[in-house]
All heavy atoms as TSV, in Angstrom:
chain	resi	resn	atom	element	x	y	z
A	1	MET	N	N	106.599	100.164	101.368
A	1	MET	CA	C	105.944	100.158	100.110
A	1	MET	C	C	104.596	100.840	100.363
A	1	MET	O	O	103.878	100.436	101.314
A	1	MET	CB	C	105.834	98.778	99.570
A	1	MET	CG	C	105.000	98.638	98.340
A	1	MET	SD	S	104.893	96.964	97.720
A	1	MET	CE	C	106.325	96.818	96.774
A	2	THR	N	N	104.171	101.775	99.463
A	2	THR	CA	C	102.830	102.279	99.517
A	2	THR	C	C	102.107	102.003	98.249
A	2	THR	O	O	102.622	102.236	97.204
A	2	THR	CB	C	102.932	103.867	99.813
A	2	THR	OG1	O	103.647	104.104	100.968
A	2	THR	CG2	C	101.571	104.494	99.838
A	3	VAL	N	N	100.937	101.443	98.398
A	3	VAL	CA	C	100.100	101.112	97.198
A	3	VAL	C	C	98.898	101.987	97.088
A	3	VAL	O	O	98.189	102.180	98.141
A	3	VAL	CB	C	99.710	99.632	97.256
A	3	VAL	CG1	C	98.851	99.208	96.074
A	3	VAL	CG2	C	100.941	98.757	97.397
A	4	THR	N	N	98.601	102.509	95.942
A	4	THR	CA	C	97.356	103.247	95.760
A	4	THR	C	C	96.652	102.781	94.399
A	4	THR	O	O	97.348	102.243	93.513
A	4	THR	CB	C	97.624	104.782	95.658
A	4	THR	OG1	O	98.552	105.008	94.606
A	4	THR	CG2	C	98.151	105.359	96.938
A	5	ILE	N	N	95.398	103.109	94.361
A	5	ILE	CA	C	94.624	102.734	93.102
A	5	ILE	C	C	94.064	103.987	92.520
A	5	ILE	O	O	93.422	104.814	93.242
A	5	ILE	CB	C	93.479	101.745	93.433
A	5	ILE	CG1	C	94.045	100.584	94.199
A	5	ILE	CG2	C	92.677	101.408	92.187
A	5	ILE	CD1	C	94.027	99.275	93.470
A	6	ASP	N	N	94.249	104.230	91.181
A	6	ASP	CA	C	93.618	105.349	90.583
A	6	ASP	C	C	92.223	104.878	90.092
A	6	ASP	O	O	92.146	104.169	89.103
A	6	ASP	CB	C	94.549	105.747	89.412
A	6	ASP	CG	C	93.978	106.951	88.613
A	6	ASP	OD1	O	92.794	107.340	88.832
A	6	ASP	OD2	O	94.745	107.473	87.759
A	7	THR	N	N	91.234	105.327	90.789
A	7	THR	CA	C	89.855	104.824	90.480
A	7	THR	C	C	89.352	105.487	89.106
A	7	THR	O	O	88.383	104.973	88.644
A	7	THR	CB	C	88.923	105.128	91.516
A	7	THR	OG1	O	88.883	106.491	91.847
A	7	THR	CG2	C	89.219	104.268	92.820
A	8	THR	N	N	90.052	106.454	88.573
A	8	THR	CA	C	89.637	106.961	87.309
A	8	THR	C	C	90.077	106.100	86.218
A	8	THR	O	O	89.560	106.158	85.082
A	8	THR	CB	C	90.166	108.404	87.058
A	8	THR	OG1	O	91.566	108.387	86.980
A	8	THR	CG2	C	89.668	109.382	88.082
A	9	ARG	N	N	91.026	105.190	86.462
A	9	ARG	CA	C	91.521	104.244	85.479
A	9	ARG	C	C	90.988	102.794	85.756
A	9	ARG	O	O	90.864	102.031	84.853
A	9	ARG	CB	C	93.126	104.146	85.592
A	9	ARG	CG	C	93.739	105.397	85.079
A	9	ARG	CD	C	95.185	105.288	85.116
A	9	ARG	NE	N	95.814	105.874	83.969
A	9	ARG	CZ	C	97.038	105.764	83.664
A	9	ARG	NH1	N	97.887	105.006	84.244
A	9	ARG	NH2	N	97.503	106.431	82.595
A	10	CYS	N	N	90.764	102.392	86.998
A	10	CYS	CA	C	90.434	101.078	87.350
A	10	CYS	C	C	89.123	100.687	86.675
A	10	CYS	O	O	88.196	101.439	86.673
A	10	CYS	CB	C	90.169	100.999	88.877
A	10	CYS	SG	S	89.908	99.331	89.401
A	11	ILE	N	N	89.098	99.457	86.101
A	11	ILE	CA	C	87.979	98.880	85.471
A	11	ILE	C	C	87.307	97.732	86.279
A	11	ILE	O	O	86.438	97.129	85.862
A	11	ILE	CB	C	88.283	98.441	84.032
A	11	ILE	CG1	C	89.417	97.430	84.093
A	11	ILE	CG2	C	88.686	99.544	83.124
A	11	ILE	CD1	C	89.630	96.663	82.677
A	12	GLY	N	N	87.974	97.451	87.470
A	12	GLY	CA	C	87.398	96.448	88.341
A	12	GLY	C	C	87.518	95.004	87.793
A	12	GLY	O	O	86.716	94.189	88.069
A	13	CYS	N	N	88.551	94.703	87.063
A	13	CYS	CA	C	88.763	93.410	86.395
A	13	CYS	C	C	88.980	92.344	87.516
A	13	CYS	O	O	88.687	91.158	87.234
A	13	CYS	CB	C	89.835	93.376	85.429
A	13	CYS	SG	S	91.519	93.450	86.010
A	14	GLY	N	N	89.576	92.711	88.684
A	14	GLY	CA	C	89.733	91.730	89.760
A	14	GLY	C	C	91.109	90.996	89.756
A	14	GLY	O	O	91.284	90.213	90.621
A	15	MET	N	N	91.899	91.310	88.794
A	15	MET	CA	C	93.205	90.636	88.741
A	15	MET	C	C	94.039	90.838	90.040
A	15	MET	O	O	94.582	89.901	90.554
A	15	MET	CB	C	93.904	91.073	87.470
A	15	MET	CG	C	95.216	90.221	87.205
A	15	MET	SD	S	96.707	90.720	88.161
A	15	MET	CE	C	96.719	92.469	87.885
A	16	CYS	N	N	94.061	92.082	90.503
A	16	CYS	CA	C	94.798	92.384	91.641
A	16	CYS	C	C	94.264	91.638	92.835
A	16	CYS	O	O	95.151	91.091	93.647
A	16	CYS	CB	C	94.876	93.891	91.865
A	16	CYS	SG	S	93.291	94.633	92.096
A	17	ALA	N	N	92.971	91.535	92.943
A	17	ALA	CA	C	92.410	90.848	94.155
A	17	ALA	C	C	92.657	89.379	94.059
A	17	ALA	O	O	92.817	88.677	95.154
A	17	ALA	CB	C	90.944	91.210	94.221
A	18	TYR	N	N	92.741	88.842	92.919
A	18	TYR	CA	C	93.149	87.411	92.725
A	18	TYR	C	C	94.616	87.182	93.106
A	18	TYR	O	O	94.847	86.168	93.754
A	18	TYR	CB	C	92.856	86.995	91.264
A	18	TYR	CG	C	93.220	85.610	90.991
A	18	TYR	CD1	C	92.383	84.558	91.373
A	18	TYR	CD2	C	94.394	85.282	90.334
A	18	TYR	CE1	C	92.695	83.234	91.122
A	18	TYR	CE2	C	94.704	83.945	90.108
A	18	TYR	CZ	C	93.861	82.941	90.440
A	18	TYR	OH	O	94.213	81.650	90.282
A	19	VAL	N	N	95.483	87.995	92.707
A	19	VAL	CA	C	96.918	87.825	92.927
A	19	VAL	C	C	97.254	88.072	94.420
A	19	VAL	O	O	98.080	87.427	94.948
A	19	VAL	CB	C	97.729	88.711	91.937
A	19	VAL	CG1	C	99.171	88.701	92.363
A	19	VAL	CG2	C	97.549	88.334	90.572
A	20	ALA	N	N	96.683	89.122	95.022
A	20	ALA	CA	C	96.999	89.558	96.314
A	20	ALA	C	C	95.790	89.843	97.133
A	20	ALA	O	O	95.474	91.061	97.475
A	20	ALA	CB	C	97.966	90.712	96.356
A	21	PRO	N	N	94.888	88.929	97.512
A	21	PRO	CA	C	93.688	89.200	98.147
A	21	PRO	C	C	93.708	89.731	99.525
A	21	PRO	O	O	92.757	90.385	99.981
A	21	PRO	CB	C	92.973	87.815	98.238
A	21	PRO	CG	C	94.091	86.789	98.070
A	21	PRO	CD	C	95.182	87.440	97.307
A	22	GLU	N	N	94.948	89.643	100.209
A	22	GLU	CA	C	95.071	90.258	101.499
A	22	GLU	C	C	95.388	91.708	101.369
A	22	GLU	O	O	95.363	92.484	102.409
A	22	GLU	CB	C	96.192	89.495	102.272
A	22	GLU	CG	C	97.593	89.584	101.626
A	22	GLU	CD	C	97.696	88.630	100.418
A	22	GLU	OE1	O	97.077	87.520	100.422
A	22	GLU	OE2	O	98.556	88.841	99.670
A	23	VAL	N	N	95.607	92.230	100.192
A	23	VAL	CA	C	95.911	93.694	100.011
A	23	VAL	C	C	94.873	94.380	99.101
A	23	VAL	O	O	94.495	95.544	99.493
A	23	VAL	CB	C	97.320	93.876	99.233
A	23	VAL	CG1	C	97.574	95.365	98.929
A	23	VAL	CG2	C	98.372	93.282	100.099
A	24	PHE	N	N	94.266	93.668	98.175
A	24	PHE	CA	C	93.211	94.276	97.305
A	24	PHE	C	C	91.915	93.622	97.421
A	24	PHE	O	O	91.786	92.430	97.628
A	24	PHE	CB	C	93.734	94.170	95.852
A	24	PHE	CG	C	95.017	94.822	95.537
A	24	PHE	CD1	C	96.210	94.059	95.432
A	24	PHE	CD2	C	95.083	96.133	95.358
A	24	PHE	CE1	C	97.334	94.580	95.178
A	24	PHE	CE2	C	96.331	96.805	95.001
A	24	PHE	CZ	C	97.470	95.990	94.982
A	25	ARG	N	N	90.855	94.399	97.194
A	25	ARG	CA	C	89.425	93.872	97.113
A	25	ARG	C	C	88.631	94.678	96.181
A	25	ARG	O	O	88.789	95.891	96.130
A	25	ARG	CB	C	88.824	93.927	98.546
A	25	ARG	CG	C	87.387	93.419	98.511
A	25	ARG	CD	C	86.663	93.663	99.766
A	25	ARG	NE	N	87.338	92.889	100.846
A	25	ARG	CZ	C	87.070	93.172	102.134
A	25	ARG	NH1	N	86.122	93.978	102.501
A	25	ARG	NH2	N	87.655	92.501	103.035
A	26	ILE	N	N	87.709	94.054	95.488
A	26	ILE	CA	C	86.864	94.757	94.540
A	26	ILE	C	C	85.654	95.181	95.403
A	26	ILE	O	O	85.066	94.236	95.988
A	26	ILE	CB	C	86.484	93.788	93.378
A	26	ILE	CG1	C	87.610	93.412	92.540
A	26	ILE	CG2	C	85.404	94.535	92.558
A	26	ILE	CD1	C	88.375	94.472	91.877
A	27	GLU	N	N	85.413	96.445	95.304
A	27	GLU	CA	C	84.227	96.966	96.066
A	27	GLU	C	C	83.428	97.764	95.033
A	27	GLU	O	O	83.997	98.808	94.524
A	27	GLU	CB	C	84.656	97.821	97.263
A	27	GLU	CG	C	85.265	97.036	98.340
A	27	GLU	CD	C	85.545	97.749	99.603
A	27	GLU	OE1	O	85.292	99.053	99.628
A	27	GLU	OE2	O	86.031	97.200	100.566
A	28	GLY	N	N	82.268	97.329	94.729
A	28	GLY	CA	C	81.436	98.030	93.712
A	28	GLY	C	C	82.135	97.765	92.430
A	28	GLY	O	O	82.379	96.623	92.051
A	29	ARG	N	N	82.493	98.853	91.655
A	29	ARG	CA	C	83.145	98.674	90.426
A	29	ARG	C	C	84.624	98.900	90.325
A	29	ARG	O	O	85.194	98.926	89.272
A	29	ARG	CB	C	82.398	99.689	89.432
A	29	ARG	CG	C	80.985	99.412	89.255
A	29	ARG	CD	C	80.267	100.289	88.249
A	29	ARG	NE	N	80.879	101.575	88.075
A	29	ARG	CZ	C	80.700	102.386	87.057
A	29	ARG	NH1	N	79.942	101.986	86.049
A	29	ARG	NH2	N	81.281	103.551	86.975
A	30	PHE	N	N	85.191	99.103	91.530
A	30	PHE	CA	C	86.593	99.445	91.531
A	30	PHE	C	C	87.354	98.563	92.572
A	30	PHE	O	O	86.758	98.074	93.507
A	30	PHE	CB	C	86.869	100.899	91.974
A	30	PHE	CG	C	86.097	101.888	91.075
A	30	PHE	CD1	C	85.018	102.536	91.462
A	30	PHE	CD2	C	86.531	102.064	89.697
A	30	PHE	CE1	C	84.319	103.396	90.634
A	30	PHE	CE2	C	85.836	102.895	88.907
A	30	PHE	CZ	C	84.763	103.621	89.444
A	31	SER	N	N	88.657	98.431	92.428
A	31	SER	CA	C	89.509	97.781	93.405
A	31	SER	C	C	89.848	98.805	94.501
A	31	SER	O	O	89.949	100.066	94.272
A	31	SER	CB	C	90.814	97.319	92.760
A	31	SER	OG	O	91.628	96.708	93.703
A	32	THR	N	N	89.977	98.326	95.708
A	32	THR	CA	C	90.421	99.159	96.800
A	32	THR	C	C	91.617	98.452	97.510
A	32	THR	O	O	91.774	97.261	97.380
A	32	THR	CB	C	89.294	99.379	97.860
A	32	THR	OG1	O	88.896	98.062	98.351
A	32	THR	CG2	C	88.136	100.055	97.298
A	33	VAL	N	N	92.332	99.190	98.195
A	33	VAL	CA	C	93.491	98.683	99.014
A	33	VAL	C	C	92.984	98.503	100.481
A	33	VAL	O	O	92.545	99.448	101.127
A	33	VAL	CB	C	94.685	99.727	98.985
A	33	VAL	CG1	C	95.805	99.157	99.868
A	33	VAL	CG2	C	95.120	100.021	97.584
A	34	LEU	N	N	92.952	97.261	100.887
A	34	LEU	CA	C	92.574	96.901	102.143
A	34	LEU	C	C	93.587	97.276	103.236
A	34	LEU	O	O	93.272	97.737	104.274
A	34	LEU	CB	C	92.345	95.379	102.235
A	34	LEU	CG	C	91.268	94.785	101.498
A	34	LEU	CD1	C	91.192	93.244	101.534
A	34	LEU	CD2	C	89.887	95.314	101.938
A	35	ALA	N	N	94.849	96.930	102.903
A	35	ALA	CA	C	95.937	97.323	103.864
A	35	ALA	C	C	97.260	97.377	103.086
A	35	ALA	O	O	97.364	96.720	102.003
A	35	ALA	CB	C	96.093	96.144	104.867
A	36	GLN	N	N	98.120	98.176	103.525
A	36	GLN	CA	C	99.407	98.367	102.875
A	36	GLN	C	C	100.118	96.998	103.047
A	36	GLN	O	O	100.058	96.344	104.056
A	36	GLN	CB	C	100.185	99.486	103.430
A	36	GLN	CG	C	99.607	100.905	103.146
A	36	GLN	CD	C	99.463	101.089	101.676
A	36	GLN	OE1	O	100.408	100.861	100.927
A	36	GLN	NE2	N	98.272	101.628	101.220
A	37	PRO	N	N	100.951	96.555	101.998
A	37	PRO	CA	C	101.511	95.241	102.082
A	37	PRO	C	C	102.651	95.160	103.063
A	37	PRO	O	O	103.332	96.187	103.311
A	37	PRO	CB	C	101.956	95.089	100.652
A	37	PRO	CG	C	102.176	96.469	100.103
A	37	PRO	CD	C	101.094	97.327	100.767
A	38	GLU	N	N	102.818	94.006	103.639
A	38	GLU	CA	C	103.984	93.650	104.397
A	38	GLU	C	C	105.006	93.178	103.548
A	38	GLU	O	O	104.796	92.862	102.328
A	38	GLU	CB	C	103.580	92.560	105.469
A	38	GLU	CG	C	102.481	93.021	106.394
A	38	GLU	CD	C	102.078	91.919	107.315
A	38	GLU	OE1	O	102.786	90.835	107.420
A	38	GLU	OE2	O	101.061	92.062	107.924
A	39	LYS	N	N	106.270	93.170	103.962
A	39	LYS	CA	C	107.398	92.783	103.153
A	39	LYS	C	C	107.252	91.431	102.474
A	39	LYS	O	O	107.654	91.338	101.244
A	39	LYS	CB	C	108.678	92.718	104.025
A	39	LYS	CG	C	109.955	92.573	103.190
A	39	LYS	CD	C	111.200	92.810	104.022
A	39	LYS	CE	C	112.368	92.873	103.008
A	39	LYS	NZ	N	113.574	93.462	103.661
A	40	ALA	N	N	106.610	90.490	103.073
A	40	ALA	CA	C	106.464	89.174	102.411
A	40	ALA	C	C	105.502	89.232	101.208
A	40	ALA	O	O	105.401	88.328	100.439
A	40	ALA	CB	C	105.924	88.212	103.476
A	41	GLN	N	N	104.710	90.276	101.172
A	41	GLN	CA	C	103.679	90.413	100.044
A	41	GLN	C	C	104.196	91.261	98.994
A	41	GLN	O	O	103.487	91.392	97.893
A	41	GLN	CB	C	102.390	91.052	100.600
A	41	GLN	CG	C	101.813	90.232	101.741
A	41	GLN	CD	C	100.805	90.998	102.528
A	41	GLN	OE1	O	100.921	92.196	102.731
A	41	GLN	NE2	N	99.789	90.339	103.018
A	42	PHE	N	N	105.382	91.839	99.020
A	42	PHE	CA	C	105.884	92.800	98.034
A	42	PHE	C	C	105.881	92.187	96.570
A	42	PHE	O	O	105.561	92.833	95.621
A	42	PHE	CB	C	107.297	93.336	98.314
A	42	PHE	CG	C	107.276	94.347	99.397
A	42	PHE	CD1	C	106.217	94.682	100.180
A	42	PHE	CD2	C	108.527	94.906	99.767
A	42	PHE	CE1	C	106.209	95.629	101.189
A	42	PHE	CE2	C	108.555	95.948	100.762
A	42	PHE	CZ	C	107.408	96.250	101.493
A	43	VAL	N	N	106.327	90.914	96.475
A	43	VAL	CA	C	106.407	90.287	95.107
A	43	VAL	C	C	105.042	90.198	94.465
A	43	VAL	O	O	104.871	90.513	93.345
A	43	VAL	CB	C	107.156	88.964	95.177
A	43	VAL	CG1	C	107.108	88.196	93.869
A	43	VAL	CG2	C	108.571	89.105	95.659
A	44	ARG	N	N	104.095	89.703	95.216
A	44	ARG	CA	C	102.741	89.571	94.698
A	44	ARG	C	C	102.128	90.971	94.353
A	44	ARG	O	O	101.391	91.023	93.308
A	44	ARG	CB	C	101.864	88.794	95.631
A	44	ARG	CG	C	102.179	87.258	95.551
A	44	ARG	CD	C	101.294	86.408	96.383
A	44	ARG	NE	N	101.609	86.713	97.787
A	44	ARG	CZ	C	100.779	86.609	98.744
A	44	ARG	NH1	N	99.573	86.047	98.571
A	44	ARG	NH2	N	101.141	86.872	99.953
A	45	VAL	N	N	102.258	91.940	95.230
A	45	VAL	CA	C	101.737	93.227	94.945
A	45	VAL	C	C	102.395	93.865	93.692
A	45	VAL	O	O	101.722	94.434	92.867
A	45	VAL	CB	C	101.953	94.156	96.149
A	45	VAL	CG1	C	101.553	95.593	95.882
A	45	VAL	CG2	C	101.105	93.705	97.312
A	46	GLY	N	N	103.749	93.633	93.560
A	46	GLY	CA	C	104.347	94.113	92.348
A	46	GLY	C	C	103.850	93.392	91.069
A	46	GLY	O	O	103.661	94.065	90.030
A	47	ALA	N	N	103.530	92.127	91.206
A	47	ALA	CA	C	102.891	91.365	90.076
A	47	ALA	C	C	101.592	91.887	89.748
A	47	ALA	O	O	101.199	91.984	88.585
A	47	ALA	CB	C	102.892	89.843	90.412
A	48	ALA	N	N	100.788	92.191	90.751
A	48	ALA	CA	C	99.438	92.744	90.513
A	48	ALA	C	C	99.604	94.146	89.766
A	48	ALA	O	O	98.800	94.406	88.855
A	48	ALA	CB	C	98.743	92.943	91.879
A	49	ALA	N	N	100.452	94.964	90.228
A	49	ALA	CA	C	100.647	96.256	89.602
A	49	ALA	C	C	101.133	96.084	88.200
A	49	ALA	O	O	100.660	96.698	87.236
A	49	ALA	CB	C	101.729	97.068	90.418
A	50	ASN	N	N	102.109	95.233	87.956
A	50	ASN	CA	C	102.594	94.947	86.559
A	50	ASN	C	C	101.494	94.352	85.665
A	50	ASN	O	O	101.445	94.599	84.437
A	50	ASN	CB	C	103.792	94.095	86.594
A	50	ASN	CG	C	105.024	94.805	87.058
A	50	ASN	OD1	O	105.128	96.075	86.976
A	50	ASN	ND2	N	105.988	94.032	87.676
A	51	GLY	N	N	100.599	93.533	86.270
A	51	GLY	CA	C	99.628	92.908	85.494
A	51	GLY	C	C	98.325	93.644	85.260
A	51	GLY	O	O	97.429	93.195	84.469
A	52	CYS	N	N	98.119	94.762	85.949
A	52	CYS	CA	C	96.970	95.593	85.820
A	52	CYS	C	C	96.828	96.029	84.363
A	52	CYS	O	O	97.669	96.711	83.830
A	52	CYS	CB	C	97.047	96.818	86.730
A	52	CYS	SG	S	95.565	97.854	86.628
A	53	PRO	N	N	95.702	95.737	83.667
A	53	PRO	CA	C	95.600	96.030	82.316
A	53	PRO	C	C	95.478	97.537	81.905
A	53	PRO	O	O	95.701	97.940	80.759
A	53	PRO	CB	C	94.285	95.311	81.860
A	53	PRO	CG	C	93.589	95.095	83.111
A	53	PRO	CD	C	94.611	94.975	84.163
A	54	VAL	N	N	95.169	98.399	82.975
A	54	VAL	CA	C	94.957	99.769	82.728
A	54	VAL	C	C	95.995	100.600	83.464
A	54	VAL	O	O	95.833	101.834	83.597
A	54	VAL	CB	C	93.547	100.241	82.988
A	54	VAL	CG1	C	92.618	99.672	81.947
A	54	VAL	CG2	C	93.116	99.868	84.371
A	55	ASN	N	N	96.989	99.966	84.092
A	55	ASN	CA	C	97.955	100.618	85.038
A	55	ASN	C	C	97.350	101.550	86.052
A	55	ASN	O	O	97.773	102.650	86.222
A	55	ASN	CB	C	98.951	101.423	84.063
A	55	ASN	CG	C	99.744	100.564	83.161
A	55	ASN	OD1	O	100.144	99.515	83.528
A	55	ASN	ND2	N	99.818	100.926	81.907
A	56	ALA	N	N	96.378	100.984	86.778
A	56	ALA	CA	C	95.694	101.775	87.765
A	56	ALA	C	C	96.339	101.651	89.169
A	56	ALA	O	O	96.037	102.389	90.046
A	56	ALA	CB	C	94.221	101.300	87.894
A	57	ILE	N	N	97.316	100.771	89.266
A	57	ILE	CA	C	97.963	100.481	90.574
A	57	ILE	C	C	99.292	101.217	90.648
A	57	ILE	O	O	100.119	100.960	89.783
A	57	ILE	CB	C	98.179	98.997	90.862
A	57	ILE	CG1	C	96.801	98.238	90.823
A	57	ILE	CG2	C	98.820	98.754	92.202
A	57	ILE	CD1	C	96.922	96.744	90.816
A	58	SER	N	N	99.504	101.984	91.615
A	58	SER	CA	C	100.722	102.726	91.881
A	58	SER	C	C	101.442	102.196	93.102
A	58	SER	O	O	100.834	101.960	94.093
A	58	SER	CB	C	100.453	104.141	91.997
A	58	SER	OG	O	101.654	104.910	92.249
A	59	VAL	N	N	102.757	101.789	92.906
A	59	VAL	CA	C	103.533	101.215	93.994
A	59	VAL	C	C	104.689	102.192	94.221
A	59	VAL	O	O	105.503	102.474	93.221
A	59	VAL	CB	C	103.989	99.866	93.633
A	59	VAL	CG1	C	104.935	99.351	94.745
A	59	VAL	CG2	C	102.903	98.922	93.445
A	60	LYS	N	N	104.896	102.685	95.390
A	60	LYS	CA	C	105.979	103.506	95.749
A	60	LYS	C	C	106.838	102.852	96.860
A	60	LYS	O	O	106.205	102.388	97.846
A	60	LYS	CB	C	105.531	104.874	96.205
A	60	LYS	CG	C	104.897	105.679	95.090
A	60	LYS	CD	C	104.514	107.057	95.479
A	60	LYS	CE	C	103.831	107.741	94.438
A	60	LYS	NZ	N	103.264	109.011	94.681
A	61	ARG	N	N	108.104	102.734	96.628
A	61	ARG	CA	C	108.955	102.116	97.610
A	61	ARG	C	C	109.593	103.121	98.557
A	61	ARG	O	O	109.912	104.214	98.221
A	61	ARG	CB	C	109.986	101.249	96.882
A	61	ARG	CG	C	109.345	100.160	96.197
A	61	ARG	CD	C	110.390	99.368	95.389
A	61	ARG	NE	N	109.721	98.509	94.433
A	61	ARG	CZ	C	109.553	97.224	94.566
A	61	ARG	NH1	N	110.086	96.686	95.578
A	61	ARG	NH2	N	108.843	96.484	93.717
């Protein structure tokens, strides 16, 4: 699984960092990917992507 953030869409709401803090972090006004998720984190990362209010998180399997 590869996770990316589109910073042109991200509003820095922090939802992704709340759901999967080991993968996402808010830096400045945008979310960043700290590390690509391990298999045990896939469900939470998928939930973060689905819950992003501006669809800024892209997940490729």
